[in-house]
N, C-alpha and C positions, 0 to 999 in steps of 0.2 A: 598260400593255403592252409598253410594250422589254425588259420583262424577261420577260412571254408567249411575248414574237418568240423572244426570244434560246433560252429552256427549250427551247421546241420545236422549233428550229435545230438543238440539241444534243440531242432527242432518239434513243439508238442506234436503230439500224435493225431490231434484234432485239424490243425493246419488246414485252410482249403490250399495246397502248394501251386494247383490250375492257376488262381490268382494270379501268386507271382509269376509263373509263367509268361501265363498271357500279357500283363505290364512290362517283361522284358521286350515280349514280342513285337506288343504295338511299337513300341518306343523304338525298336531295331528299326522295324520297316518304316517308321517316319524319316529318321538317318536316312537308312539309301534310297528311298525316293526320294528325299530332296537333295541329292548327291547327283541320283539317276538323272534325275531331268533337268538338271543344270545345265546350260550355253552358256557359253564365254565367247565375247564376242567383243570388237573396238571401239571406241565411239571415236568421233569426229577428233577427236584430239591424240586420238591413236591407246587410250587408256580401256584397262577392261571393265569391261561391262559386262552383265549375267541378267538371265532371267529364265524364266520357263519353256522348254520346250513341248508343252502339252499343246500350244498352239498349234504348233505344225504336223502334228504328229495324232490325227482327229481318231486312228484306227484304233490307239488306246485306248481312248475314251472308257468302255467297258473293263478294262481293267483296272481301272480304279478304285473299282467298285467293292474290289480287295485292299488296294492299296491305301485307301480311305480309312483308318484305323483308329481315330480318334474316339470313334462310338466304343471300341473293346474297352481304350483308355478310359473312358469315364464308366463305363458299366463296373470294372473291375475295383474305383475307383469307390464307386456307390458301396461296395461291397465291404473294399478293406477302413472306411471312413464310418461305416456301419459297428461292424465290429470292433476300431478304437474307440466309439462313443459309448458303447455301451460297457466295454471292459469296464472305461475311467469312470462309469457312474457308476458301478456294480460295486466299485473302492470309493463311492459318495465322492466323486469329482463332480465341475459343475461345464457347461460350455464352454465359460472363459479361459478352462482353464485345458478341455481341450485344445479350444482354436491356437492355443499358446504352443502346444504341441505339436500342431500340424505345421506351426508358423517356422517350429526350430528347422522343421525337415524341407520348408519350401523355401522359405524364402533368405535362409542362409546362404542357400548356394546360390539364390539369384541375384544374393547383394555381391557376391564376390565379382560373380559377373558385370554385373552394372558400375562396381567399385573399378574396375581392372582397363573396363572400354573406355570407362572417362577419365581415366589416367591417360591410356594409350592416347586420347584423342586432347589433350591438353596437351602433351608434351608434344601431336603434330602440327599444333598451334602454334606454339614456341618457335615450332622449325618452320613456319611461316605456309603452311597447306591449308589447302584453302577450304571457308567455313561446310559450303557445300558440299563436297569431296567426303568431307570427313561425317559428316551427316548421312552421307551415302553410304557408305562402308558400314557405323554403326548401322544401321537403320537395317544391312541385311544381315547383320550380326545378332540383331535382335527381333528377327521376328518368331522367332521360340516365343516369346514374352506376352507377344499377342495371344496365342493359346492359351499361356499359363492365365491372361485378365480372365477369364473365363469359369476359368480351372477353380482359381484361389477365390471368386465368387461364388463358386458353387459349395468350397468344403466351408467359406465361412454361412452359409445358408443351411449346414448342413443337419442343426439342430431346430432351428424348426421344422425345415422340410421332412424332417424323422420322424417329429413329432407327429404329423399330418399323415405319414406315412403309415404307424403304426394307428390313425386312428381312422382313414379311409381307404389305408391299402396301395390294391394298384386302380384304384377311382385317380389318382394324384395322375401317375403318367397318362392317364386316356385325357385329363383336361389339360394337360401340355401339349399332347398331341396337338388338341384342338386348336389352342392358342395358336401354336407354329401354325396349322394349316393358315388362322386367322390373318398372322402374316405375311404369307407368303402369298395370301392374294391383295392386301394393300398392298404390296409391294410392285407385283405385276400391275395394277391398276392406275397407278399412283409412285411421288418418290421414294430407293431404295432406302432410305433412312424410316421409312413407317414400319418397314419388319425386322427395324434392329430388336426390338425387342425375343427373338427368335435366337437370340445368340446366347441367352439364358433362360428360355422356354426349351429351347429344344437340348440344351445339355443336362440340363436339369430331370428331361423326363427319361432322357438314359441312366444317369443317376439313380434315379428313382429304383428304376430294375434291378442295379444293382444293392439295393436295398433290399427287396424281396429274394435275390438268390439269399443275400444272405441271412434272414427272417426261415428261409426253407432248409437252409444246410444246421443252422442254429437250432431247430424246433426235430431235425432231425426225424425221419419213415415213423416212426411207432409212437412221434407223439402226438398226445390229443389232439383234437382240434375246437379247443374252444370258442366262446361265439368272437364273430371276426378276426380269427386266427388266420385259416383258410385263406382269405381273401387278401392276404399281405403276405404269401406265398407264392413264388417264382414257378413255374409248372416247370420241372427240370427231367422231366424223363425224357427217351430216343423217341417217342411218339411227340413228344411238345415240340423238340428238337425240327421234327419234321415237318411240322406244321409253323413255326414259326421260320423255316427256312423257307416253305411253299409260300404263303404269303408273302411271307417279306418280297420275295424276288416277282412273286404276281405284282404286287403294289408297286414295285421299283420300273418295272418294265410297263404296267400303263399309265404310271406317270410324267419316264421320259421318253419312251418311244410313242407312247402314244399322246402325251399328256405335254405341259408347254414347259417341262423340266428338264435343264438339261442334262446330259448322257454322263459326262465329268463330273466326278464328287469332289475333284481337285481343282484352283483357280486355274481357268482358263481364261487367258489375257482378249479382252474385246467379246467374252460373253455378257449379256443382258443381265441374267440372273448367275449367281453364286451359288451353288449347295453346300459348300460348307461356310460359309461369311455372308451371314450365321447360317447357322442348320436351318432347313428345307424338309418338307414334307420326303423327299426326295432320298434326304439323309438317312431321315428316321427309318424307311424303310430299309434303307442297307444296313443301320442297325440291327433292325428284327430281324435281315438275312443272317447276319452274323452270329448273331446271338441264336439262332438255329445251330449254324456251325460250330461255335462254340458248345453249347449243350451235346451234341453230339460228337464231338472229338474228346468230351470228359475224359470221360471211360481210361482210352490208350494213356491218353495224358498221366493220370494219375500213378497210372501203373509203369509208366517210364521215370516218373519223378521218386518214386519208390526208388529209385538206383540210387548211389552215392553219388556217382560223379556227374549227370545231368542236372541233379539237385543242386549240388555244390556250383555248376556254372549258375542256376539261375540266382542264387543269392547273390553269387560275386557281381552280376549285371546289376540285378535291382539294390544295391550298396552306393552305386553312383551311378543310377538309372537316369536321375534328372539333370547331372549331370554331363550325361554323354547326350541328352536332351539339348542343354543350353546350351554347349559348346560348339555342338555340331557343324551352325555355320560361319562360326569364328575360325572353325578352323579348315573350311574354304576358303576361309579370305586370309588366311596366312600362306597358303599354300597357292593362291593366284598371286597373293604379293611376292611369292618369293622363285618362281615360276618367270611370273614377268621380268623380274629383278635380272634373274640371270640367261638373258632371253628364249628360255625355252618353255612360253606357253603356249601350247598350240589351238588354235581358234576355226576347226572344222567347221562346216556348215551341218545344221541339224540337219540329221536323217541320210548322213551322208556314209562312205563304205568308212573311210578316216575320223569319223564321231561313234560308232560304231565301235570302232580298235580300240579308242581310247579310254570307253566308258572303264574296262577292267582296270589300267592303269590309274584311271581317275580316282577310281573308289578306293584300290588300293593304298593309294599313298595320302587320301583324304584321311584313312584307319589309320594311317602308322601317326599323324598329324596329332588328331583327337586322341588319340591313345597318350600319347605324350601328355595334351593336356590334360586329360581323365587323372593322370599319374601324380598330375600337379595341383589341382584341386578337386580332385574327387575324393580326400581326405577328410574336407573340410563335410561334405554329406554323410559320408559314412562316421564321424563322429555326433552328424547332427541327428542321425536315426537312433543313436543311443540317449537320446535327451527326451526325458517324460515328467514336464513341469507337473502334470498332477497325480504321480508318487508323492512328491515332496507340499503338494499343497490341496488342501481341501477343497471347499469352497472357500469362493472368495469373495471380496466387498463389493458392491454395486459401483466405487471406484474402478479397481478394477475391471470389473467388465464393462464400461462404459470406454475405458482409456484400452479395453484390448480392440474392440469393436471400431476404435475410432482409428488404431495401429493399422490394423487391414484396412482401413476403408481408406486411408492415405495412399497403401503399398499401393493396392486396386488401383484407385485413381492417377497415379503416377504412371503403371503397368499403361495405361487407359491413354494415359495423354500422348505418351512415345510412341504409341503405337498407333494413334488416328496423326502426327506429324508428320506430314509429308515427307519422303524420301528425299529430296532435292532442296528444303527448310537450311539456311545457313546457321546452322548452329555449330558453332565453334569447339563445346565439350560432348559436340556427338546427339545427347540427350537433352533435350529441352532444358531450362536450367529449373524452369515451373516443377516438373515431373522429376528431375533430379532431387530438388528440394523435399518436394513431396516425399518420394521414395523413403528420403536418409532421414526425416520428421518419423515415418512409419515404422520403421524397420526398427530405429533405433530405441521407439516406446514399446514395440513387442521386446528387444533384446532386456532392456529394462525390467520389463514385467516377468520374462523368465527365468532373470536370475533373483526373483524373489522380491519388488521394488511394490510397492505397493497394495500386497496381500495382509495388512497391519490396517486398522484404522475403518 
């Protein structure tokens, strides 16, 4: 509490506290959503297995328009990335130094998860566990890494995409939305793989709006409109909020009720299309709707966050927010294993009175297990937040830049390989060996560069 109080007291007057609140709320809702829709059953061998309850709760599909908060996370990610990039460049830093800064906060906590799960899988294999079963457990625990693939890719592309934003402003997200539309058309008329580009185009579009939001806040209401500046700013008035909300909701109803897009914004087993994997036009309509709500709630939220208690809570969550996200499904694995081992694991049918009654104790127990995991692994992220490569190293060498890009690419490729590998593939280490080797190589290179290696010559 003392450190939180000190951090709260040192908060710069101009800090956009609302961005921190939105980040914390988005991740919290993702965690509660994943936990809340989980169904535990037993397979033919009597072993516990899980899946999403959404397929059996069609009445809940419209609720996913609120529960799917990844657009909010990418929006605030764009704001935060634009803010940190401009600050570093003001100190004569470069894009490579900025990427190294971001890798400290993103890759370090992820490395802990990957290494711990791989070590646990190795121990399980030594105890003669089935490699297919090991992979199933690790696959479930690493579902959050699928989202992280997209976010790391967006982070790596921030320097060039911010340059495009500075030149073309809000035209950039409009072009990206059009590309998402093309991707949707291709996967509706052909193989789903034809729309995989939407993983990048969709999240980049929302991320670009974060850039525009940052430019609006950085310029201030009284800043002069130099040529080209106005088109880079996101309209943030209450009237703009109402417009975004109304247009987004109208587009969402048109696309899902009258159009061919599914109503649910989360994965539903058996659906021909998935609005979130990859992002669709319908999901971008949700993003516009949520942006309207974000703008309308800005004033009351800022007034709340001027109070010490709420602001300290937001700071505390943000210090370990990635750890919470990365480990929340591991917490579910551990709890299921513990309850199964003690013969106390309930498996009620979805939608039954027993299933609904179990939701409360289930969430409470998961929160306890996750709190223990965060207490153990959260300090890694908290320490990483204080790391700033760019403060020590100005503009780096071409070699350092190339190695930074290569390290980031290796990490992203490794996480992509892991996420694309089937859940029932026989993997003795849980994670595919090529993915594990690529990840360790990429993370190792980034770690060496953060330590100052490669800054000379």
